[in-house]
N, C-alpha and C positions, 0 to 999 in steps of 0.2 A: 802783545796784549798788555794793557796798562797794569802797573803794579799797585795802583791806588786801592784802598779798601773798598769793598763792595756791600751793597745792601743784600738782604736775604733773597731778593728777586734778581740779583746779578748786576745791578747798575753800579758802575764805578763811581765813587764819591769824589767830586771835586770841590763841593761846597754844599751850603744849605739855604733854604729860604724858610722864614718864619712868617706866617700869615697873621697879621694883627686882627683881633676880634674884640671890639669894645665890650661885648657881652661877657668875655672871658677875662680880659685884662686891660686895664686903662693905660694904654701905652702913651697917649697924648699927655697924661698927667705926669708920667715918668719923664717924658722929653721936656716938659715945662720945668720940672723940679731939678733935673739932673743934666740936661743937655744931651743925653744919649740913652739908649736902651741897654742896660747891663744885665737884664734877666728877663726870661719869658717862659711861660708854662709850655711844656710839651707832653705828648702822650708817652707813657712808659712803653718800652718795647726795645726790639733789636735796633731800630734806627736811632733812638735816643742814646743807646749804649755805644753807638759809633761816632757820636759827636766828640770832637776832641780839639784840644788847643791848637791854634794856628790855622784851622780850616776857614776858608771864606764864608761869610754869612750875609744874607740880605734880609730886610724887613719889607714885606709887601703889605700895603694898606689898601683897603677897599672902601674907605670913607669917600662917599659920593660927593661930599662938599668940596673935594679937591680932585685932582687927577688920580684915578685909580692906578696903582702901580707900585714900584719899588721906591721907598722914601728914606732908606737908611742903609748904610753899607759898612761893613767891618769884618769881624771874625769871631770865632769861638775862642774863649780864653781859658776854659777849663772843662772838664767833664761834667755832665749833668749831675745835679744833686737834688735830694728830696728835702722839703722843709714842712713843718706842720702848717695846716691850713689855719689853725688857731692855736697859738702857743699855750693858751689857757685851758684848752680842751683837747685832751689826748684822743678822745672818741671821734673828733672831727676828721681825723685822717691826715694824709700828707699829699702834697703836690710836687711833681717832678718839674725842675726848672733847667733851662739851658742857660749856661753862663756865657754871656756874650759881651761885645763891645761894638755897638752899632751907632754910628754918628749920622745925624739927619742930613739930608741933601737940600740944598736950596731949591732945587727943581727936580721933581721925580721922574723916573723912567716909566713912562705910561705903558699900560698893558697892550695898547694898540701897537706901540713900537716893538714890544716883545713878540706879539703874534706875527708881526710883519717880518721879523728876522728869520732868515732861513734855518739858523741853528736853534735859536731860542723857541721857535715855533714848535719844535719837537720836544721841548722840555716838559717835565712833569707839571710845572706851574701852569702850562697851557693845557696839556692832555688830561691831567688829573687834578684839577684845582681844588677838589673837595677832599683830597687826601689829608689826613690829620698831620699836624706839625710833628716833625719837621719834614719839609719837602726837600727831596734830594736834587742836586745839580750835578750833572756829569762835568768832568774837567774842561771839555770844550764849550760848555754852556757857560761856565764861570769865565772863561777867556772871552766869550762873546759879550757878557755883561760888562766886563772890564774895558771893553772898547768904547763904551759911552763916557762922556765927560762928566766927572764928579765935581761938583762944587759943594763943599761942606759947610754946614752952619757950625761955627766954632762955639763951644760952650762959654758962658760968661764966667767970671771969677766965682761968683756966688754959686753957680751950678756945679763948678768943679769942686768947691769946698763941700757942697751937699753930698756929691757922689763919693768923695773920700770918706766922709763921716758915715755914710750909709753902709758902704762896703765893710768898713772897719767894724761896725756894729753888728752887721747882720751875719757875716761869715765868721768873723773871729779868727781868720787865718793870719798867723803871725809869722809863719815860716813855710816855704814851699821849695822842694827840690824836684825838678822835672826831668825825666829821662825819655827815651824814645818810646817805650812801651809800658812804663809805670811811672808813678810819682809819689812823693811823700809829703805829708804836711803835718804841721803842728797848730792845733786850734785851741783858742781860749773861747769856748762856746758859751761862757757865762753861767754854766751849770752850778747847781748848789754845792757840789762837792769841791769846787775851787781848783780842780785839777786840769792840766793841760792834756788834750787828747792827741795821740800820734796816729795818723791814718795813712793808709796807702791806697792808691787807685790804679787799677789795671783794666785790661779788656773784660775781666770777669766781674768787676764791680769795685766797690769802696769797702775797705775793711779797717776796723780800729785795731791797732797793734798793742796799745797800752795807755795808761794814764799816769802822769807824773806831776809832782808838785813843783819841781824845779825845771826851768827851761833846759839847762844844761843836760840834765838826765834824759829828757825827751830827745834832745839832739844826739845824745850818746847812742840811743836805740836806732836812730836813723843811720848813724855812722856804722853800726854793725851790719846794717842791711845794704849799704850803698856800694861796697867795693865792686860788685859785678853789675852795677847799674850802667846800662848803655846810653850814652849821651849823643846829642846831635853833633854835627860837624863843628869844629872851632869857628869862631867869629873874629877875624883879625881886628885889632884896635888901631885906629889912626888918631885923629884929633877928637877928643871928647870920648863919650861912651861908645862901645862897640855898636855897630848897626844891626841889632838883633836882640832876641830875648835872652835874659840871663838863665843859667841853669839853676840858680837858686836866688830866692828873695827873702830878706829878713826885714820885717816891719819893726821899727824901733820907735821910742816915745817921740823922737823929733824928726822922723823921716823914714827912708827905706834904703837898705843896702842891697846891691846886686853883685852876684858872683858870676862872672863870665868865663867860659872856656875860650881863650883867645889864641891858643896854640895846642898842639897834641898833649904837651905836658906842662901847660901853663894856665892857672886859674887866677884870674885877677879880681879883686874885691874893690868895688867902687861905691863911693858915696856921692850921689848927684849933687848934693848940697855943699860939697867941699869947694872952696874957691879954686878957680883955675890958675895955673902957672904959665904965663906967656901964651894964654889962649888955649891951653891944653889941660884937660882934666886928667889928672894921673891917678892910678889905682892907689888905694890906701893899704893894700896888702896883695902879696903874690906868693902862690903856692905851686908846688910841682905835682900835686895829685888832689883828687876830690877828697880823699880821706884827710889829708894834711889841711885842706881848706876848712873842712867842717870842724876839725880839731882846733884850728886857729879861731873859729867863730866861738867855740866853746870856751877857749881860754880867754878871749876878749869879754865875753859875758861874765865869766867869773872875776875878772879884774874889775869890771864895773860894780859887780855886787860887793866886792871887797871895799871899794871906794865908798860906797854908800854906808857900808858897816862902820868904817872908820869915822865917817862924818857923824853917824849917830852916836858913836862913842865919845867924840869931841863935844857934842852938843848935850851929852847927859849930865844932869846936875850932880855935883859932888856932895857927899854927906859931910856934915860938920862932925 
């Protein structure tokens, strides 16, 4: 029996399909502005709770002005989250969104091809097309879709810049630590209190652990929670960045740092913007445990803060 997580009706989860509905969400405008779909509304419930980072995901469009079928491919990048329908009107309620990264295809996979495929013909996309988002795909159905040739439409430089700006503004996520069954995050959500929110996400939902003025204090709280965090298997590093997702990501003013587990007791910190040496991107820090790596990040942040403080002191006018 497959050890994949299952829906409440017993289907093993290999991935998901999101059906685009222009009356609900203008996916065409998002593709035009950002070159990909990074967020889509889903129905609250057990299925949405099962969406998790790394799961394959596909976008199905029924726009009859083009071929009806799958027109974007990618994956879930985080658990679902709720956002106000109108930030200025609390009474308007909230909408649950799937966090995804779906890149458009040059040529879609038509529904006729899906129906004609002996495996995909049994999929929920065919048998129960009116099911609310998200539609589940069994592992064998995901493998069947991946047999098709994917030619992706690469985003323009402007679209990539728009996407980076939108994600930074809308989520406010400045640090994330990801484990097998739970994750931690630090968010600057732009609230009036000016505090950073520390959150944790697991199978039971998302919870706020506390609010702090200083980033180091927020990271200290995660450090206390992290020693027993189960991580994915190590990703060996060869030339350049390891081929996989980092266990932790820190958003800085001028880029992003990634912390990778590259061996059972080795955590390497990379800055993708650092210059390569002899064609190889070397880590900027190496630690023998997750606790040591997070403590190193805290120390680095404090050193930067001290530098800014010294600069301010040097620039301060002297009294006569």
